Backbone as ProteinMPNN parsed JSONL, in Angstrom:
{"seq_chain_A": "XXXXXXXXXXXXXXXXXXXXXXXXXXXXXXXXXXXXXXXXXXXXXXXXXXXXXXXXXXXXXXXXXXXXXXXXXXXXXXXXXXXXXXXXXXXXXXXXXXXXXXXXXXXXXXXXXXXXXXXXXXXXXXXXXXXXXXX", "coords_chain_A": {"N_chain_A": [[-57.286, 36.496, 63.04], [-58.466, 33.48, 64.116], [-60.987, 31.036, 63.166], [-62.047, 29.747, 65.405], [-61.479, 31.405, 67.49], [-62.444, 33.631, 70.094], [-63.545, 36.878, 69.631], [-63.669, 38.939, 71.519], [-62.075, 40.51, 74.275], [-62.72, 41.44, 76.892], [-65.576, 42.487, 78.786], [-65.761, 45.727, 79.328], [-67.265, 48.052, 79.867], [-70.579, 48.962, 80.797], [-72.835, 50.678, 79.28], [-75.343, 52.55, 80.294], [-78.581, 53.742, 79.617], [-80.04, 56.648, 81.073], [-82.627, 58.419, 82.552], [-82.509, 60.156, 84.62], [-79.713, 60.923, 85.875], [-78.609, 61.716, 88.342], [-80.462, 60.774, 90.283], [-80.408, 58.025, 89.666], [-77.721, 57.511, 90.185], [-77.637, 57.937, 92.961], [-79.189, 55.748, 93.833], [-77.649, 53.552, 92.921], [-75.378, 53.875, 94.477], [-76.152, 54.374, 97.224], [-78.086, 52.392, 97.787], [-77.321, 50.028, 96.419], [-74.648, 49.957, 97.035], [-72.526, 50.749, 95.434], [-69.432, 52.211, 94.179], [-68.579, 55.498, 93.464], [-66.866, 56.412, 90.662], [-66.511, 58.589, 88.993], [-68.156, 61.68, 88.083], [-69.355, 63.384, 85.368], [-70.162, 66.356, 83.757], [-70.808, 67.759, 80.791], [-71.073, 69.581, 77.755], [-73.883, 69.565, 77.734], [-74.612, 67.044, 78.666], [-74.778, 64.369, 81.077], [-72.747, 62.059, 82.764], [-72.14, 59.295, 84.782], [-69.758, 57.313, 86.346], [-69.709, 54.168, 87.772], [-68.63, 51.716, 90.045], [-69.503, 48.493, 90.756], [-68.254, 46.234, 91.392], [-64.97, 44.879, 92.094], [-63.586, 44.523, 89.747], [-64.019, 44.782, 86.155], [-67.349, 44.988, 84.712], [-67.325, 48.596, 84.353], [-70.024, 50.593, 85.251], [-71.714, 52.892, 83.345], [-73.723, 55.481, 83.712], [-75.772, 57.329, 81.681], [-77.225, 60.234, 80.358], [-77.476, 60.868, 77.706], [-77.664, 58.635, 76.16], [-79.825, 56.958, 74.171], [-82.934, 55.088, 74.169], [-83.919, 51.918, 75.7], [-82.294, 49.778, 76.233], [-79.093, 48.748, 77.475], [-75.712, 49.476, 76.363], [-73.338, 47.162, 75.63], [-69.971, 47.262, 76.087], [-67.194, 46.044, 74.716], [-63.739, 45.222, 74.939], [-61.286, 44.779, 72.426], [-58.439, 43.207, 70.905], [-57.407, 44.171, 68.456], [-58.986, 46.478, 66.656], [-59.485, 46.899, 63.868], [-58.823, 44.383, 62.697], [-60.624, 42.724, 64.037], [-63.096, 43.799, 63.209], [-62.963, 43.229, 60.458], [-62.931, 40.409, 60.521], [-65.434, 39.913, 61.663], [-67.101, 41.051, 59.735], [-66.62, 39.287, 57.653], [-68.099, 37.182, 58.507], [-70.643, 38.023, 58.105], [-71.524, 40.184, 59.569], [-72.641, 43.573, 59.968], [-71.45, 46.855, 60.062], [-72.335, 49.706, 62.122], [-71.93, 52.369, 63.547], [-68.911, 54.176, 63.725], [-66.573, 55.558, 65.89], [-64.777, 57.596, 68.29], [-63.917, 56.845, 71.649], [-62.899, 57.92, 74.933], [-60.95, 55.976, 75.511], [-60.112, 54.847, 73.108], [-60.432, 53.938, 69.549], [-63.71, 53.018, 68.402], [-66.545, 50.933, 67.648], [-69.968, 50.665, 67.16], [-72.937, 48.634, 67.213], [-76.057, 46.955, 66.439], [-77.635, 43.923, 67.288], [-79.574, 41.551, 65.328], [-81.732, 41.056, 67.009], [-81.938, 43.357, 68.477], [-80.135, 43.897, 70.523], [-77.568, 45.895, 71.952], [-74.278, 46.494, 71.168], [-70.861, 47.336, 71.491], [-67.537, 47.579, 70.308], [-64.132, 48.125, 71.141], [-60.766, 49.315, 70.739], [-58.138, 49.419, 72.96], [-56.262, 52.051, 72.929], [-55.45, 54.215, 74.266], [-54.463, 53.887, 77.151], [-54.184, 55.456, 79.468], [-56.53, 56.822, 79.739], [-58.236, 55.5, 81.392], [-57.851, 56.344, 84.003], [-58.17, 59.021, 83.821], [-60.61, 60.435, 84.387], [-61.055, 59.671, 86.971], [-62.161, 60.347, 90.223], [-63.194, 62.826, 89.546], [-65.783, 65.132, 90.071], [-68.485, 66.482, 88.921], [-71.117, 66.847, 89.502]], "CA_chain_A": [[-58.136, 35.868, 64.025], [-58.942, 32.193, 63.637], [-62.418, 30.801, 63.237], [-62.418, 29.298, 66.741], [-61.14, 32.412, 68.491], [-63.447, 34.598, 70.546], [-62.947, 38.178, 69.311], [-63.744, 39.901, 72.612], [-61.188, 40.277, 75.41], [-63.398, 41.648, 78.17], [-66.631, 43.491, 78.879], [-65.196, 46.788, 80.162], [-68.256, 49.063, 80.239], [-71.997, 48.789, 80.549], [-73.297, 52.044, 79.057], [-76.763, 52.436, 80.594], [-79.38, 54.947, 79.461], [-80.602, 57.148, 82.326], [-83.457, 59.624, 82.43], [-82.135, 61.03, 85.73], [-78.432, 60.38, 86.306], [-78.414, 61.99, 89.767], [-81.289, 59.828, 91.037], [-79.877, 56.679, 89.449], [-76.446, 57.46, 90.892], [-77.949, 57.774, 94.38], [-79.63, 54.371, 94.054], [-76.521, 52.639, 92.721], [-74.405, 54.014, 95.565], [-76.753, 54.277, 98.551], [-78.838, 51.15, 97.954], [-76.551, 48.885, 95.924], [-73.304, 49.984, 97.599], [-71.518, 51.027, 94.417], [-68.442, 53.27, 94.408], [-68.554, 56.482, 92.383], [-65.535, 56.641, 90.086], [-66.521, 59.969, 88.505], [-69.355, 62.262, 87.489], [-68.933, 64.391, 84.394], [-71.212, 67.113, 83.084], [-70.177, 68.533, 79.72], [-71.797, 69.681, 76.484], [-75.292, 69.268, 77.915], [-74.868, 65.662, 79.063], [-74.241, 63.898, 82.348], [-72.325, 60.659, 82.806], [-71.587, 58.878, 86.075], [-69.103, 56.017, 86.331], [-69.916, 53.486, 89.044], [-68.085, 50.363, 90.166], [-70.23, 47.619, 91.675], [-67.331, 45.144, 91.694], [-63.562, 45.282, 92.047], [-63.153, 44.487, 88.352], [-64.957, 45.222, 85.127], [-67.428, 46.219, 83.938], [-67.719, 49.875, 84.945], [-71.351, 51.002, 84.8], [-71.75, 54.297, 82.958], [-75.079, 56.009, 83.603], [-75.643, 58.445, 80.746], [-78.515, 60.766, 79.923], [-77.507, 61.068, 76.257], [-77.862, 57.346, 75.494], [-81.251, 56.78, 73.923], [-83.458, 53.727, 74.206], [-84.072, 51.253, 76.99], [-81.266, 48.756, 76.408], [-77.718, 49.223, 77.657], [-74.717, 49.131, 75.337], [-72.248, 46.366, 76.178], [-68.754, 47.74, 75.415], [-66.137, 45.046, 74.844], [-62.393, 45.522, 74.438], [-60.693, 43.811, 71.5], [-57.001, 43.434, 70.728], [-57.187, 44.982, 67.262], [-60.317, 46.808, 66.144], [-59.557, 46.695, 62.419], [-58.828, 42.947, 62.438], [-61.881, 42.178, 64.557], [-64.178, 44.222, 62.322], [-62.839, 42.46, 59.213], [-63.345, 39.031, 60.794], [-66.88, 39.902, 61.879], [-67.728, 41.313, 58.44], [-66.512, 38.055, 56.877], [-69.161, 36.287, 58.995], [-71.943, 38.599, 57.785], [-71.854, 41.31, 60.433], [-72.627, 44.883, 59.317], [-71.146, 47.93, 61.022], [-73.274, 50.817, 62.249], [-71.273, 53.65, 63.815], [-67.529, 54.139, 64.175], [-66.282, 56.816, 66.563], [-63.765, 57.462, 69.327], [-64.227, 57.056, 73.057], [-61.619, 58.323, 75.533], [-59.996, 54.864, 75.565], [-59.621, 54.491, 71.78], [-61.444, 53.83, 68.491], [-64.836, 52.183, 68.811], [-67.593, 50.713, 66.652], [-71.172, 50.148, 67.797], [-73.897, 47.991, 66.318], [-77.188, 46.259, 67.071], [-77.877, 42.578, 66.778], [-80.913, 41.495, 64.735], [-82.723, 41.071, 68.089], [-81.969, 44.668, 69.097], [-79.11, 44.089, 71.553], [-76.606, 46.942, 71.583], [-72.912, 46.084, 71.481], [-69.791, 48.15, 70.914], [-66.2, 47.04, 70.531], [-63.132, 49.18, 71.038], [-59.365, 48.956, 70.931], [-57.523, 50.264, 73.983], [-55.057, 52.712, 72.403], [-55.104, 55.26, 75.237], [-54.68, 53.28, 78.46], [-54.253, 56.482, 80.497], [-57.9, 57.325, 79.839], [-58.919, 54.791, 82.479], [-57.73, 57.104, 85.247], [-58.321, 60.447, 83.525], [-61.775, 61.014, 85.051], [-61.153, 59.201, 88.361], [-62.268, 61.366, 91.26], [-63.874, 64.036, 89.077], [-67.165, 65.242, 90.547], [-69.135, 67.666, 88.366], [-72.455, 66.965, 90.123]], "C_chain_A": [[-58.688, 34.586, 63.431], [-60.431, 32.031, 63.845], [-62.889, 30.445, 64.639], [-62.186, 30.35, 67.82], [-62.323, 33.323, 68.821], [-62.847, 35.98, 70.333], [-62.872, 39.149, 70.488], [-62.8, 39.514, 73.742], [-61.961, 40.345, 76.722], [-64.504, 42.668, 78.018], [-66.132, 44.564, 79.844], [-66.241, 47.762, 80.678], [-69.661, 48.592, 79.923], [-72.556, 50.205, 80.489], [-74.815, 52.038, 79.18], [-77.485, 53.759, 80.387], [-79.97, 55.352, 80.812], [-81.414, 58.402, 82.046], [-83.103, 60.646, 83.499], [-80.865, 60.463, 86.354], [-78.219, 60.574, 87.802], [-79.206, 60.993, 90.62], [-80.771, 58.402, 90.885], [-78.56, 56.486, 90.188], [-76.672, 57.245, 92.391], [-78.366, 56.338, 94.681], [-78.46, 53.396, 93.957], [-75.506, 52.713, 93.86], [-75.028, 53.746, 96.929], [-77.45, 52.946, 98.805], [-77.996, 49.931, 97.558], [-75.111, 48.856, 96.446], [-72.192, 50.208, 96.599], [-70.597, 52.167, 94.81], [-68.449, 54.202, 93.204], [-67.111, 56.653, 91.922], [-65.425, 58.084, 89.609], [-67.934, 60.38, 88.156], [-68.882, 63.399, 86.596], [-70.17, 65.03, 83.785], [-70.528, 68.005, 82.075], [-71.052, 68.479, 78.478], [-73.249, 69.23, 76.604], [-75.61, 67.833, 78.298], [-74.237, 65.375, 80.421], [-73.905, 62.419, 82.226], [-71.74, 60.399, 84.186], [-70.998, 57.488, 85.908], [-69.192, 55.395, 87.713], [-69.316, 52.09, 88.979], [-68.923, 49.602, 91.183], [-69.37, 46.432, 92.1], [-65.916, 45.689, 91.666], [-63.057, 45.347, 90.607], [-64.216, 45.04, 87.427], [-66.265, 44.444, 85.259], [-67.76, 47.436, 84.806], [-69.11, 50.186, 84.389], [-71.302, 52.497, 84.535], [-73.204, 54.704, 82.778], [-74.996, 57.271, 82.753], [-77.003, 58.925, 80.266], [-78.586, 61.003, 78.418], [-77.666, 59.758, 75.475], [-79.36, 57.105, 75.386], [-81.644, 55.316, 74.024], [-83.507, 53.17, 75.611], [-82.957, 50.253, 77.257], [-79.89, 49.367, 76.605], [-76.854, 48.839, 76.459], [-73.592, 48.388, 76.053], [-70.984, 46.733, 75.405], [-67.608, 46.784, 75.736], [-64.82, 45.562, 74.275], [-61.956, 44.39, 73.518], [-59.223, 44.171, 71.314], [-56.727, 44.389, 69.578], [-58.539, 45.246, 66.615], [-60.449, 46.497, 64.66], [-59.655, 45.209, 62.071], [-60.143, 42.316, 62.88], [-63.048, 42.549, 63.658], [-64.145, 43.433, 61.016], [-63.312, 41.022, 59.411], [-64.858, 38.942, 60.981], [-67.63, 40.163, 60.576], [-67.689, 40.073, 57.554], [-67.589, 37.042, 57.289], [-70.548, 36.891, 58.794], [-72.385, 39.756, 58.647], [-71.788, 42.608, 59.637], [-72.406, 45.973, 60.346], [-72.191, 49.03, 60.969], [-72.541, 52.136, 62.38], [-69.84, 53.417, 64.28], [-67.201, 55.526, 64.724], [-65.163, 56.574, 67.557], [-64.398, 57.63, 70.695], [-62.9, 57.449, 73.702], [-60.54, 57.233, 75.503], [-59.436, 54.457, 74.198], [-60.742, 54.406, 70.764], [-62.477, 52.768, 68.843], [-65.814, 52.026, 67.65], [-68.789, 50.098, 67.36], [-72.108, 49.551, 66.752], [-75.019, 47.373, 67.137], [-77.271, 44.872, 66.454], [-79.258, 42.57, 66.129], [-82.02, 41.529, 65.795], [-82.762, 42.375, 68.857], [-80.976, 44.885, 70.227], [-78.07, 45.077, 71.047], [-75.22, 46.541, 72.09], [-71.96, 47.078, 70.824], [-68.483, 47.43, 71.21], [-65.208, 48.178, 70.355], [-61.751, 48.593, 71.245], [-58.759, 49.944, 71.919], [-56.204, 50.825, 73.447], [-54.588, 53.833, 73.321], [-55.357, 54.739, 76.652], [-54.759, 54.292, 79.605], [-55.649, 57.037, 80.696], [-58.646, 56.687, 81.003], [-58.875, 55.576, 83.782], [-57.965, 58.603, 85.056], [-59.46, 61.103, 84.305], [-61.89, 60.607, 86.515], [-61.171, 60.363, 89.35], [-62.963, 62.646, 90.83], [-65.33, 64.018, 89.527], [-67.768, 66.552, 90.034], [-70.533, 67.876, 88.952], [-72.58, 65.98, 91.262]], "O_chain_A": [[-59.307, 34.603, 62.366], [-61.059, 32.78, 64.593], [-64.003, 30.797, 65.027], [-62.654, 30.193, 68.947], [-63.089, 33.724, 67.945], [-61.742, 36.241, 70.807], [-62.082, 40.092, 70.453], [-62.724, 38.347, 74.128], [-61.878, 39.443, 77.556], [-64.396, 43.602, 77.224], [-66.086, 44.333, 81.052], [-66.127, 48.252, 81.801], [-69.903, 47.917, 78.922], [-72.73, 50.855, 81.52], [-75.506, 51.573, 78.273], [-77.06, 54.787, 80.914], [-80.354, 54.492, 81.605], [-80.943, 59.328, 81.385], [-83.351, 61.84, 83.336], [-80.929, 59.624, 87.252], [-77.696, 59.679, 88.467], [-78.669, 60.433, 91.576], [-80.704, 57.656, 91.861], [-78.311, 55.421, 90.753], [-75.968, 56.452, 93.016], [-77.937, 55.771, 95.686], [-78.3, 52.521, 94.808], [-74.848, 51.72, 94.17], [-74.484, 52.967, 97.711], [-77.408, 52.428, 99.921], [-77.964, 48.93, 98.274], [-74.427, 47.841, 96.313], [-71.035, 49.894, 96.878], [-70.933, 52.988, 95.664], [-68.338, 53.754, 92.063], [-66.238, 57.002, 92.717], [-64.392, 58.73, 89.788], [-68.806, 59.535, 87.955], [-68.11, 64.261, 87.016], [-71.098, 64.345, 83.355], [-69.763, 68.898, 82.438], [-71.687, 67.465, 78.189], [-73.786, 68.593, 75.697], [-76.775, 67.438, 78.259], [-73.298, 66.046, 80.849], [-74.669, 61.633, 81.664], [-70.943, 61.188, 84.693], [-71.658, 56.588, 85.389], [-68.803, 56.009, 88.706], [-69.472, 51.375, 87.989], [-69.039, 50.018, 92.336], [-69.706, 45.715, 93.043], [-65.69, 46.829, 91.26], [-62.182, 46.156, 90.297], [-65.178, 45.677, 87.856], [-66.289, 43.365, 85.851], [-68.394, 47.315, 85.854], [-69.342, 50.055, 83.187], [-70.896, 53.275, 85.398], [-73.844, 54.315, 81.802], [-74.233, 58.183, 83.07], [-77.832, 58.13, 79.822], [-79.66, 61.31, 77.9], [-77.789, 59.784, 74.251], [-80.068, 57.057, 76.392], [-80.798, 54.424, 73.973], [-83.181, 53.852, 76.583], [-82.705, 49.915, 78.414], [-79.555, 50.376, 75.985], [-77.226, 47.987, 75.653], [-72.97, 48.923, 76.97], [-70.929, 46.537, 74.191], [-67.122, 46.723, 76.865], [-64.797, 46.252, 73.256], [-62.212, 43.215, 73.781], [-58.822, 45.312, 71.542], [-55.916, 45.307, 69.703], [-59.165, 44.328, 66.085], [-61.436, 45.89, 64.243], [-60.478, 44.82, 61.243], [-60.705, 41.476, 62.178], [-63.901, 41.71, 63.371], [-65.191, 43.013, 60.521], [-64.015, 40.477, 58.56], [-65.488, 37.996, 60.508], [-68.678, 39.565, 60.335], [-68.62, 39.831, 56.787], [-67.945, 36.155, 56.513], [-71.535, 36.327, 59.266], [-73.495, 40.264, 58.486], [-70.967, 42.734, 58.729], [-73.082, 46.018, 61.375], [-72.837, 49.263, 59.947], [-72.522, 52.936, 61.445], [-69.587, 52.562, 65.129], [-67.512, 56.541, 64.1], [-64.653, 55.458, 67.654], [-65.298, 58.449, 70.881], [-61.858, 57.316, 73.06], [-59.348, 57.542, 75.474], [-58.401, 53.794, 74.13], [-61.881, 54.758, 71.068], [-62.172, 51.764, 69.487], [-65.896, 52.889, 66.777], [-68.641, 49.114, 68.085], [-72.075, 49.914, 65.576], [-74.941, 47.28, 68.362], [-77.013, 44.679, 65.266], [-80.043, 43.492, 66.354], [-83.128, 41.983, 65.511], [-83.54, 42.502, 69.802], [-80.969, 45.955, 70.836], [-77.734, 45.093, 69.862], [-75.023, 46.285, 73.278], [-72.229, 47.592, 69.739], [-68.345, 46.758, 72.232], [-65.407, 49.076, 69.536], [-61.585, 47.528, 71.839], [-58.855, 51.158, 71.736], [-55.167, 50.164, 73.502], [-53.476, 54.34, 73.179], [-56.35, 55.105, 77.281], [-55.364, 53.989, 80.634], [-55.925, 57.661, 81.72], [-59.586, 57.274, 81.538], [-59.799, 55.47, 84.589], [-57.96, 59.363, 86.025], [-59.296, 62.206, 84.826], [-62.736, 61.14, 87.234], [-60.311, 61.243, 89.315], [-63.29, 63.477, 91.677], [-66.022, 63.011, 89.38], [-67.583, 67.606, 90.643], [-71.065, 68.985, 88.895], [-73.623, 65.918, 91.913]]}, "name": "protein", "num_of_chains": 1, "seq": "XXXXXXXXXXXXXXXXXXXXXXXXXXXXXXXXXXXXXXXXXXXXXXXXXXXXXXXXXXXXXXXXXXXXXXXXXXXXXXXXXXXXXXXXXXXXXXXXXXXXXXXXXXXXXXXXXXXXXXXXXXXXXXXXXXXXXXX"}
């Protein structure tokens, strides 16, 4: 990755903390006109995927995400290369884990903004939960 290149391809997900996913889901759909992509309840957590636009980002309301700020989840072409380039510029990694779409790394900016980057290694994950309604 060159010095002038932007490392992020696209903002795919806005992972939003929710104290009440059902109530927030109702507002996003009934008031804002969003389309429910899925609702999943598993392992003591609830997540609702909502589309407010035809394209990205998908809004993910989640009761297991702590704090008040959302996590901006960007897709990158190659996670390992992007992490190395960012580390060369002084960035420090926080958490590395997997999401359904592929490997991911999250971090906070010095100002407290929450960002995650991931590499799309499982493109089928995008439709895996479509239409699922657990609540």
